[in-house]
FINUKE-255422 format. One record per residue: residue number from 1; residue in three letters; x, y, z of N, C-alpha, C in turn. Coordinates in Angstrom, 2 decimals, always signed. Example, Ala and Ser with C-alpha at 12.3 -4.5 7.8 and 13.67 -1.06 7.14 Angstrom:
<r seq="1" type="ALA" n_c1="+13.19" n_c2="-5.69" n_c3="+7.80" ca_c1="+12.30" ca_c2="-4.50" ca_c3="+7.80" c_c1="+13.20" c_c2="-3.30" c_c3="+7.80"/>
<r seq="2" type="SER" n_c1="+12.85" n_c2="-2.25" n_c3="+7.08" ca_c1="+13.67" ca_c2="-1.06" ca_c3="+7.14" c_c1="+12.90" c_c2="+0.03" c_c3="+7.87"/>
This chain:
<r seq="1" type="MET" n_c1="+66.91" n_c2="+58.82" n_c3="-51.36" ca_c1="+65.86" ca_c2="+57.95" ca_c3="-51.97" c_c1="+64.22" c_c2="+58.61" c_c3="-51.26"/>
<r seq="2" type="PHE" n_c1="+64.24" n_c2="+60.13" n_c3="-50.17" ca_c1="+63.61" ca_c2="+60.80" ca_c3="-49.69" c_c1="+62.62" c_c2="+62.01" c_c3="-51.10"/>
<r seq="3" type="ASN" n_c1="+63.75" n_c2="+62.15" n_c3="-50.97" ca_c1="+63.76" ca_c2="+63.33" ca_c3="-52.49" c_c1="+62.83" c_c2="+62.59" c_c3="-53.42"/>
<r seq="4" type="LYS" n_c1="+63.37" n_c2="+61.65" n_c3="-53.85" ca_c1="+61.84" ca_c2="+60.97" ca_c3="-54.60" c_c1="+60.94" c_c2="+60.02" c_c3="-53.84"/>
<r seq="5" type="MET" n_c1="+60.77" n_c2="+60.05" n_c3="-52.49" ca_c1="+59.31" ca_c2="+59.96" ca_c3="-52.00" c_c1="+58.66" c_c2="+61.40" c_c3="-51.45"/>
<r seq="6" type="ASN" n_c1="+59.50" n_c2="+62.53" n_c3="-51.72" ca_c1="+58.57" ca_c2="+63.82" ca_c3="-51.72" c_c1="+58.35" c_c2="+64.22" c_c3="-52.65"/>
<r seq="7" type="LYS" n_c1="+57.88" n_c2="+63.18" n_c3="-53.66" ca_c1="+57.72" ca_c2="+64.10" ca_c3="-54.90" c_c1="+56.87" c_c2="+62.84" c_c3="-55.43"/>
<r seq="8" type="SER" n_c1="+56.79" n_c2="+61.69" n_c3="-54.75" ca_c1="+55.23" ca_c2="+60.10" ca_c3="-55.05" c_c1="+54.14" c_c2="+61.39" c_c3="-54.14"/>
<r seq="9" type="LYS" n_c1="+53.83" n_c2="+60.58" n_c3="-55.40" ca_c1="+52.14" ca_c2="+60.00" ca_c3="-55.60" c_c1="+51.22" c_c2="+58.82" c_c3="-54.66"/>
<r seq="10" type="LYS" n_c1="+52.06" n_c2="+58.14" n_c3="-55.18" ca_c1="+51.46" ca_c2="+57.26" ca_c3="-54.93" c_c1="+52.13" c_c2="+57.27" c_c3="-52.63"/>
<r seq="11" type="TYR" n_c1="+53.09" n_c2="+57.27" n_c3="-52.28" ca_c1="+53.69" ca_c2="+57.33" ca_c3="-51.03" c_c1="+54.50" c_c2="+57.98" c_c3="-50.48"/>
<r seq="12" type="ASN" n_c1="+54.76" n_c2="+57.77" n_c3="-49.23" ca_c1="+54.79" ca_c2="+58.13" ca_c3="-48.19" c_c1="+55.66" c_c2="+57.73" c_c3="-46.84"/>
<r seq="13" type="TYR" n_c1="+56.92" n_c2="+57.86" n_c3="-46.05" ca_c1="+57.35" ca_c2="+57.54" ca_c3="-45.25" c_c1="+57.10" c_c2="+58.10" c_c3="-44.04"/>
<r seq="14" type="HIS" n_c1="+58.21" n_c2="+57.06" n_c3="-42.84" ca_c1="+57.92" ca_c2="+57.56" ca_c3="-41.48" c_c1="+58.96" c_c2="+57.55" c_c3="-41.14"/>
<r seq="15" type="VAL" n_c1="+60.12" n_c2="+58.41" n_c3="-40.17" ca_c1="+61.45" ca_c2="+57.56" ca_c3="-39.88" c_c1="+61.57" c_c2="+58.85" c_c3="-37.97"/>
<r seq="16" type="SER" n_c1="+61.56" n_c2="+57.41" n_c3="-37.72" ca_c1="+61.72" ca_c2="+57.03" ca_c3="-36.36" c_c1="+63.23" c_c2="+57.09" c_c3="-35.35"/>
<r seq="17" type="GLN" n_c1="+63.08" n_c2="+58.16" n_c3="-34.97" ca_c1="+64.60" ca_c2="+57.81" ca_c3="-34.60" c_c1="+65.18" c_c2="+57.60" c_c3="-33.06"/>
<r seq="18" type="ILE" n_c1="+66.01" n_c2="+56.85" n_c3="-32.65" ca_c1="+65.84" ca_c2="+55.89" ca_c3="-31.85" c_c1="+66.93" c_c2="+56.20" c_c3="-31.00"/>
<r seq="19" type="SER" n_c1="+68.39" n_c2="+56.08" n_c3="-31.53" ca_c1="+68.97" ca_c2="+57.04" ca_c3="-30.92" c_c1="+70.41" c_c2="+57.78" c_c3="-31.69"/>
<r seq="20" type="GLU" n_c1="+71.14" n_c2="+58.04" n_c3="-31.91" ca_c1="+72.23" ca_c2="+58.67" ca_c3="-33.05" c_c1="+72.46" c_c2="+57.24" c_c3="-33.96"/>
<r seq="21" type="ILE" n_c1="+72.48" n_c2="+55.55" n_c3="-33.18" ca_c1="+72.66" ca_c2="+55.00" ca_c3="-34.76" c_c1="+71.60" c_c2="+54.31" c_c3="-34.31"/>
<r seq="22" type="ASN" n_c1="+69.98" n_c2="+54.95" n_c3="-33.84" ca_c1="+69.37" ca_c2="+53.76" ca_c3="-34.66" c_c1="+68.29" c_c2="+54.32" c_c3="-35.19"/>
<r seq="23" type="ILE" n_c1="+67.68" n_c2="+54.22" n_c3="-36.51" ca_c1="+67.40" ca_c2="+55.29" ca_c3="-37.32" c_c1="+66.46" c_c2="+53.57" c_c3="-37.58"/>
<r seq="24" type="LEU" n_c1="+64.59" n_c2="+53.78" n_c3="-37.30" ca_c1="+63.72" ca_c2="+53.07" ca_c3="-38.20" c_c1="+62.17" c_c2="+54.14" c_c3="-38.76"/>
<r seq="25" type="TRP" n_c1="+62.84" n_c2="+53.53" n_c3="-40.49" ca_c1="+61.26" ca_c2="+54.10" ca_c3="-41.52" c_c1="+61.04" c_c2="+52.67" c_c3="-41.57"/>
<r seq="26" type="ILE" n_c1="+59.75" n_c2="+53.29" n_c3="-42.40" ca_c1="+59.10" ca_c2="+53.14" ca_c3="-43.58" c_c1="+58.70" c_c2="+53.57" c_c3="-44.82"/>
<r seq="27" type="ILE" n_c1="+58.04" n_c2="+53.04" n_c3="-45.84" ca_c1="+56.82" ca_c2="+53.88" ca_c3="-46.30" c_c1="+55.51" c_c2="+52.79" c_c3="-46.49"/>
<r seq="28" type="PHE" n_c1="+55.03" n_c2="+53.62" n_c3="-46.96" ca_c1="+53.31" ca_c2="+53.26" ca_c3="-46.77" c_c1="+52.70" c_c2="+53.84" c_c3="-48.50"/>
<r seq="29" type="LYS" n_c1="+51.70" n_c2="+53.57" n_c3="-48.39" ca_c1="+50.63" ca_c2="+53.89" ca_c3="-49.13" c_c1="+50.49" c_c2="+54.65" c_c3="-48.87"/>
<r seq="30" type="LYS" n_c1="+50.08" n_c2="+56.56" n_c3="-49.50" ca_c1="+49.52" ca_c2="+57.16" ca_c3="-48.95" c_c1="+47.40" c_c2="+57.84" c_c3="-48.36"/>
<r seq="31" type="GLU" n_c1="+47.00" n_c2="+56.67" n_c3="-48.73" ca_c1="+45.64" ca_c2="+56.79" ca_c3="-48.60" c_c1="+45.10" c_c2="+55.66" c_c3="-47.05"/>
<r seq="32" type="TYR" n_c1="+46.70" n_c2="+55.28" n_c3="-46.55" ca_c1="+46.56" ca_c2="+54.80" ca_c3="-45.35" c_c1="+46.80" c_c2="+56.01" c_c3="-44.05"/>
<r seq="33" type="GLY" n_c1="+47.00" n_c2="+57.46" n_c3="-44.73" ca_c1="+46.92" ca_c2="+57.94" ca_c3="-43.85" c_c1="+48.61" c_c2="+58.36" c_c3="-42.61"/>
<r seq="34" type="LYS" n_c1="+48.52" n_c2="+60.06" n_c3="-41.88" ca_c1="+49.25" ca_c2="+59.53" ca_c3="-41.62" c_c1="+49.33" c_c2="+59.05" c_c3="-40.49"/>
<r seq="35" type="PRO" n_c1="+50.33" n_c2="+58.09" n_c3="-39.53" ca_c1="+50.83" ca_c2="+56.84" ca_c3="-38.48" c_c1="+50.76" c_c2="+57.37" c_c3="-37.11"/>
<r seq="36" type="LEU" n_c1="+50.32" n_c2="+57.37" n_c3="-36.96" ca_c1="+50.39" ca_c2="+57.73" ca_c3="-35.20" c_c1="+51.62" c_c2="+56.71" c_c3="-34.19"/>
<r seq="37" type="GLU" n_c1="+52.76" n_c2="+57.26" n_c3="-34.19" ca_c1="+53.64" ca_c2="+56.70" ca_c3="-33.53" c_c1="+53.41" c_c2="+56.20" c_c3="-31.96"/>
<r seq="38" type="ILE" n_c1="+52.63" n_c2="+55.24" n_c3="-32.25" ca_c1="+52.63" ca_c2="+54.90" ca_c3="-30.66" c_c1="+54.12" c_c2="+54.34" c_c3="-29.48"/>
<r seq="39" type="PHE" n_c1="+55.01" n_c2="+54.15" n_c3="-29.66" ca_c1="+56.07" ca_c2="+53.93" ca_c3="-29.34" c_c1="+57.52" c_c2="+53.75" c_c3="-29.99"/>
<r seq="40" type="LYS" n_c1="+58.45" n_c2="+54.54" n_c3="-29.86" ca_c1="+59.68" ca_c2="+54.25" ca_c3="-30.41" c_c1="+60.36" c_c2="+53.71" c_c3="-29.58"/>
<r seq="41" type="GLY" n_c1="+61.30" n_c2="+53.14" n_c3="-29.17" ca_c1="+62.72" ca_c2="+52.94" ca_c3="-28.06" c_c1="+63.66" c_c2="+51.50" c_c3="-28.36"/>
<r seq="42" type="ASP" n_c1="+63.83" n_c2="+50.96" n_c3="-27.56" ca_c1="+64.53" ca_c2="+49.85" ca_c3="-27.31" c_c1="+64.11" c_c2="+48.94" c_c3="-26.69"/>
<r seq="43" type="PHE" n_c1="+64.53" n_c2="+47.61" n_c3="-27.16" ca_c1="+64.30" ca_c2="+46.20" ca_c3="-26.50" c_c1="+64.69" c_c2="+46.17" c_c3="-24.67"/>
<r seq="44" type="LYS" n_c1="+63.96" n_c2="+45.59" n_c3="-23.42" ca_c1="+64.26" ca_c2="+46.49" ca_c3="-22.42" c_c1="+64.88" c_c2="+44.98" c_c3="-22.39"/>
<r seq="45" type="ASN" n_c1="+65.62" n_c2="+45.49" n_c3="-21.57" ca_c1="+67.92" ca_c2="+44.61" ca_c3="-21.28" c_c1="+67.72" c_c2="+44.27" c_c3="-22.45"/>
<r seq="46" type="HIS" n_c1="+67.83" n_c2="+45.19" n_c3="-23.81" ca_c1="+68.31" ca_c2="+44.67" ca_c3="-25.33" c_c1="+69.02" c_c2="+46.06" c_c3="-25.02"/>
<r seq="47" type="PRO" n_c1="+69.70" n_c2="+47.39" n_c3="-25.51" ca_c1="+69.74" ca_c2="+47.69" ca_c3="-26.30" c_c1="+70.73" c_c2="+47.41" c_c3="-26.83"/>
<r seq="48" type="GLY" n_c1="+70.48" n_c2="+48.54" n_c3="-28.26" ca_c1="+70.91" ca_c2="+48.71" ca_c3="-29.34" c_c1="+69.69" c_c2="+47.64" c_c3="-30.48"/>
<r seq="49" type="ARG" n_c1="+69.00" n_c2="+47.16" n_c3="-29.80" ca_c1="+68.03" ca_c2="+46.76" ca_c3="-30.12" c_c1="+66.38" c_c2="+47.63" c_c3="-30.74"/>
<r seq="50" type="PRO" n_c1="+66.13" n_c2="+48.27" n_c3="-31.37" ca_c1="+65.46" ca_c2="+49.27" ca_c3="-31.77" c_c1="+63.88" c_c2="+48.28" c_c3="-31.94"/>
<r seq="51" type="ILE" n_c1="+62.39" n_c2="+48.90" n_c3="-32.14" ca_c1="+61.54" ca_c2="+48.69" ca_c3="-31.67" c_c1="+60.02" c_c2="+49.95" c_c3="-32.76"/>
<r seq="52" type="GLN" n_c1="+59.66" n_c2="+50.05" n_c3="-33.36" ca_c1="+59.05" ca_c2="+51.25" ca_c3="-33.93" c_c1="+58.08" c_c2="+50.66" c_c3="-34.00"/>
<r seq="53" type="ILE" n_c1="+57.05" n_c2="+51.18" n_c3="-33.57" ca_c1="+55.18" ca_c2="+50.32" ca_c3="-33.33" c_c1="+54.20" c_c2="+51.84" c_c3="-34.18"/>
<r seq="54" type="LEU" n_c1="+53.86" n_c2="+51.47" n_c3="-35.58" ca_c1="+52.41" ca_c2="+52.50" ca_c3="-35.61" c_c1="+51.53" c_c2="+52.28" c_c3="-36.09"/>
<r seq="55" type="TYR" n_c1="+50.49" n_c2="+53.18" n_c3="-35.49" ca_c1="+49.11" ca_c2="+52.70" ca_c3="-36.12" c_c1="+48.96" c_c2="+53.99" c_c3="-37.01"/>
<r seq="56" type="PHE" n_c1="+48.05" n_c2="+53.25" n_c3="-38.28" ca_c1="+47.26" ca_c2="+53.66" ca_c3="-39.17" c_c1="+46.12" c_c2="+53.57" c_c3="-39.20"/>
<r seq="57" type="LYS" n_c1="+45.60" n_c2="+54.45" n_c3="-38.64" ca_c1="+43.76" ca_c2="+55.47" ca_c3="-37.93" c_c1="+42.77" c_c2="+54.79" c_c3="-39.62"/>
<r seq="58" type="ASN" n_c1="+43.37" n_c2="+55.85" n_c3="-40.64" ca_c1="+42.31" ca_c2="+55.27" ca_c3="-41.89" c_c1="+42.45" c_c2="+53.29" c_c3="-41.96"/>
<r seq="59" type="VAL" n_c1="+43.25" n_c2="+52.54" n_c3="-41.43" ca_c1="+43.33" ca_c2="+51.37" ca_c3="-42.44" c_c1="+43.04" c_c2="+50.57" c_c3="-40.89"/>
<r seq="60" type="ASN" n_c1="+42.96" n_c2="+51.27" n_c3="-39.97" ca_c1="+42.93" ca_c2="+50.04" ca_c3="-38.78" c_c1="+43.54" c_c2="+48.83" c_c3="-38.80"/>
<r seq="61" type="THR" n_c1="+45.43" n_c2="+50.02" n_c3="-38.62" ca_c1="+46.26" ca_c2="+48.32" ca_c3="-39.01" c_c1="+47.23" c_c2="+49.08" c_c3="-37.80"/>
<r seq="62" type="LEU" n_c1="+48.00" n_c2="+48.22" n_c3="-37.27" ca_c1="+49.45" ca_c2="+47.77" ca_c3="-37.02" c_c1="+51.08" c_c2="+47.55" c_c3="-37.25"/>
<r seq="63" type="LEU" n_c1="+51.36" n_c2="+48.17" n_c3="-37.38" ca_c1="+52.63" ca_c2="+48.07" ca_c3="-38.09" c_c1="+53.88" c_c2="+48.25" c_c3="-36.87"/>
<r seq="64" type="ILE" n_c1="+54.53" n_c2="+46.73" n_c3="-36.69" ca_c1="+55.36" ca_c2="+46.39" ca_c3="-35.35" c_c1="+57.06" c_c2="+47.19" c_c3="-36.03"/>
<r seq="65" type="ASN" n_c1="+57.77" n_c2="+48.01" n_c3="-36.37" ca_c1="+58.76" ca_c2="+47.65" ca_c3="-36.99" c_c1="+60.45" c_c2="+46.83" c_c3="-35.77"/>
<r seq="66" type="ALA" n_c1="+60.40" n_c2="+45.91" n_c3="-36.19" ca_c1="+61.45" ca_c2="+45.54" ca_c3="-35.09" c_c1="+62.00" c_c2="+44.57" c_c3="-34.94"/>
<r seq="67" type="HIS" n_c1="+63.77" n_c2="+44.99" n_c3="-34.62" ca_c1="+65.52" ca_c2="+44.09" ca_c3="-34.95" c_c1="+65.00" c_c2="+43.65" c_c3="-33.20"/>
<r seq="68" type="PHE" n_c1="+64.60" n_c2="+42.16" n_c3="-33.45" ca_c1="+64.73" ca_c2="+41.14" ca_c3="-32.42" c_c1="+66.29" c_c2="+40.73" c_c3="-32.12"/>
<r seq="69" type="PRO" n_c1="+66.78" n_c2="+40.65" n_c3="-31.01" ca_c1="+68.10" ca_c2="+39.87" ca_c3="-30.38" c_c1="+67.63" c_c2="+38.42" c_c3="-30.75"/>
<r seq="70" type="HIS" n_c1="+68.44" n_c2="+37.63" n_c3="-30.87" ca_c1="+68.78" ca_c2="+36.95" ca_c3="-31.11" c_c1="+69.10" c_c2="+36.14" c_c3="-30.21"/>
<r seq="71" type="ASP" n_c1="+68.84" n_c2="+33.89" n_c3="-30.31" ca_c1="+68.23" ca_c2="+33.00" ca_c3="-28.89" c_c1="+67.93" c_c2="+33.85" c_c3="-28.37"/>
<r seq="72" type="VAL" n_c1="+66.77" n_c2="+34.30" n_c3="-28.58" ca_c1="+66.35" ca_c2="+34.79" ca_c3="-27.10" c_c1="+64.32" c_c2="+34.21" c_c3="-26.95"/>
<r seq="73" type="ASN" n_c1="+63.81" n_c2="+34.33" n_c3="-26.32" ca_c1="+62.18" ca_c2="+33.33" ca_c3="-26.11" c_c1="+61.14" c_c2="+35.98" c_c3="-27.19"/>
<r seq="74" type="ILE" n_c1="+61.04" n_c2="+34.76" n_c3="-28.46" ca_c1="+60.24" ca_c2="+35.54" ca_c3="-29.15" c_c1="+59.22" c_c2="+36.08" c_c3="-27.78"/>
<r seq="75" type="ASN" n_c1="+58.48" n_c2="+35.03" n_c3="-27.83" ca_c1="+56.71" ca_c2="+35.53" ca_c3="-26.40" c_c1="+56.86" c_c2="+36.00" c_c3="-25.84"/>
<r seq="76" type="GLU" n_c1="+58.07" n_c2="+36.08" n_c3="-25.11" ca_c1="+58.48" ca_c2="+36.77" ca_c3="-23.61" c_c1="+58.48" c_c2="+38.47" c_c3="-23.90"/>
<r seq="77" type="LEU" n_c1="+59.64" n_c2="+38.68" n_c3="-24.81" ca_c1="+59.67" ca_c2="+40.09" ca_c3="-25.56" c_c1="+59.17" c_c2="+40.70" c_c3="-26.18"/>
<r seq="78" type="VAL" n_c1="+57.64" n_c2="+40.00" n_c3="-26.77" ca_c1="+56.72" ca_c2="+40.25" ca_c3="-27.41" c_c1="+55.74" c_c2="+41.07" c_c3="-26.48"/>
<r seq="79" type="LYS" n_c1="+55.07" n_c2="+39.62" n_c3="-24.87" ca_c1="+54.72" ca_c2="+40.46" ca_c3="-23.69" c_c1="+55.63" c_c2="+42.20" c_c3="-23.27"/>
<r seq="80" type="LEU" n_c1="+56.21" n_c2="+41.24" n_c3="-23.87" ca_c1="+57.02" ca_c2="+42.51" ca_c3="-22.55" c_c1="+57.35" c_c2="+43.82" c_c3="-23.00"/>
<r seq="81" type="ASN" n_c1="+57.58" n_c2="+43.49" n_c3="-24.58" ca_c1="+58.54" ca_c2="+45.24" ca_c3="-24.93" c_c1="+57.05" c_c2="+45.13" c_c3="-26.18"/>
<r seq="82" type="ILE" n_c1="+55.91" n_c2="+44.46" n_c3="-26.96" ca_c1="+55.03" ca_c2="+44.83" ca_c3="-27.68" c_c1="+53.73" c_c2="+44.93" c_c3="-27.19"/>
<r seq="83" type="TYR" n_c1="+53.68" n_c2="+44.65" n_c3="-26.23" ca_c1="+52.05" ca_c2="+43.95" ca_c3="-26.09" c_c1="+51.47" c_c2="+45.19" c_c3="-25.76"/>
<r seq="84" type="PRO" n_c1="+52.01" n_c2="+45.64" n_c3="-24.14" ca_c1="+51.53" ca_c2="+46.92" ca_c3="-23.55" c_c1="+51.41" c_c2="+48.23" c_c3="-24.44"/>
<r seq="85" type="TYR" n_c1="+51.74" n_c2="+48.01" n_c3="-25.81" ca_c1="+51.46" ca_c2="+49.71" ca_c3="-26.10" c_c1="+50.90" c_c2="+49.72" c_c3="-27.23"/>
<r seq="86" type="VAL" n_c1="+50.26" n_c2="+47.92" n_c3="-27.59" ca_c1="+49.29" ca_c2="+47.55" ca_c3="-28.44" c_c1="+48.30" c_c2="+47.61" c_c3="-28.52"/>
<r seq="87" type="LYS" n_c1="+47.96" n_c2="+46.45" n_c3="-26.85" ca_c1="+46.62" ca_c2="+46.29" ca_c3="-26.76" c_c1="+45.56" c_c2="+46.57" c_c3="-26.99"/>
<r seq="88" type="LYS" n_c1="+46.15" n_c2="+48.39" n_c3="-26.49" ca_c1="+43.88" ca_c2="+48.58" ca_c3="-26.75" c_c1="+43.79" c_c2="+48.93" c_c3="-28.46"/>
<r seq="89" type="TYR" n_c1="+44.75" n_c2="+48.38" n_c3="-29.64" ca_c1="+44.59" ca_c2="+48.81" ca_c3="-30.98" c_c1="+43.91" c_c2="+47.48" c_c3="-30.71"/>
<r seq="90" type="LEU" n_c1="+43.89" n_c2="+46.10" n_c3="-30.69" ca_c1="+43.59" ca_c2="+45.12" ca_c3="-30.86" c_c1="+42.10" c_c2="+44.92" c_c3="-30.58"/>
<r seq="91" type="ASN" n_c1="+41.77" n_c2="+43.81" n_c3="-31.35" ca_c1="+39.87" ca_c2="+43.76" ca_c3="-32.10" c_c1="+39.56" c_c2="+44.82" c_c3="-31.81"/>
<r seq="92" type="ASN" n_c1="+39.77" n_c2="+45.52" n_c3="-32.43" ca_c1="+38.71" ca_c2="+47.62" ca_c3="-32.44" c_c1="+38.09" c_c2="+47.02" c_c3="-33.83"/>
């Protein structure tokens, strides 16, 4: 898959290795520019549940790739684990 992506004129990819087990990646249009990796890691109190947060300056866009735990309060998880990293990029 990545060999095909390297040859693509329209798309690129970004890989975040969280641990030896968890690797998150995304495919995006090259016109978005190179992403800034704001955070990569696990949810606090939920090891093994990875989060990848990227910012694309060219298109002023945040991308959050998160594997949320089940049966939890999503709002609380976002406040604790995601919002602190993205708040400076909101409303720009």
